[in-house]
N, C-alpha and C positions, 0 to 999 in steps of 0.2 A: 096067840103067842105074843110075847113081849120081847122087844129088842132094847137092850141098854146100850147107850152110846155116850161115853164120857172120857175125859182125860184126867190122869193124876199127875201131879207135879211134885217130884222128889227133889228137894233143895238140900244139898249137903253142906253148904257154907253160907257165910254172911251173918247178919244180925239175927235172923229168924229161920234157922234151918228147920226143915220138917222131917229130916231123917238124921239120926246120929249113930255112929259106930259104937256098939256095946261090947263086941268081942273082936280082938285082933287075930289074924292068922298066926299059926305057930311060928316062932322065929326061925326054926330049922325046917320050914316047909319045903318039901321037894316037888311040889306041884309045878306044872309048867307055867301057870299064871302067877304063882307065888301068893295067891290070894285065898286059897282054899281054907274055909273055916271062918273067914271074916263075916261078921253079922251086924246088921243095922236094925234099929227099931224106928218105926215111921208113924206119922200122923199127917198125911198129905191131903191137900184139897182136891176134890173131884170137881171138874168144871165142864160146862157145856161145850166150850171150844178149846182149841189148842193153846190159846194165849192164857198166861197165868191170871190176867185181869178179867177173863171171861166169867160169867155168872157161876157162882159156886152152887153145886147141887148136892154136895155131901162130902164125906171124908173117907179116905182109905187108911185104916189103922191096923198095924200088925208088925211083922218083922220079916226080914229076908236074909238068907245066907248064901255065900258062894259055895256051891255044893259039889263041884267036880274038881278032881285033881289034875286032869289033863285037858280040860276044856273050860269055857266060861259058861256056867249054868247057875241059875238062881233057884233056890227053894223059897217060895213065898207063901206065907200064911197071913191072910188079910181078912178083916171085917170091912165091908162096904156099908157105911151108914149114910142113908139118903135123907136130905132135909125135906124134900117135897115129893109127894106122889107115889113113892115106892117104900115098902117096908124094909127094914134092915135085912141084909143078905149076907150070909157067911160063905166065903170061898176059901177052902182049905187045901193045902198040899198041892198046889199047882206048880209045876216046874216049867220055867221058861228057859230055852236054850238058844244059843246063837248058831247051832248047827242045823 
């Protein structure tokens, strides 16, 4: 059994953002967060450690959307592309929730 342990760094602002908004939430959204439908596309570094300056071991590439009307939940579709030691892995349709 293999265990993968890495961090991805989602940078939304500055000179070199790694995630950009591609779809806004509807202007008349009645969701409690007001963000339902907002979608980002990403190409984030995967690193060995928590620090962004840690050794890069790959990339997380894909998109994510705020997918709940009355909570904060993300629908994420990602490809994890590793530089060393591990073949490319696809992780699709995983939902992360704050509840």
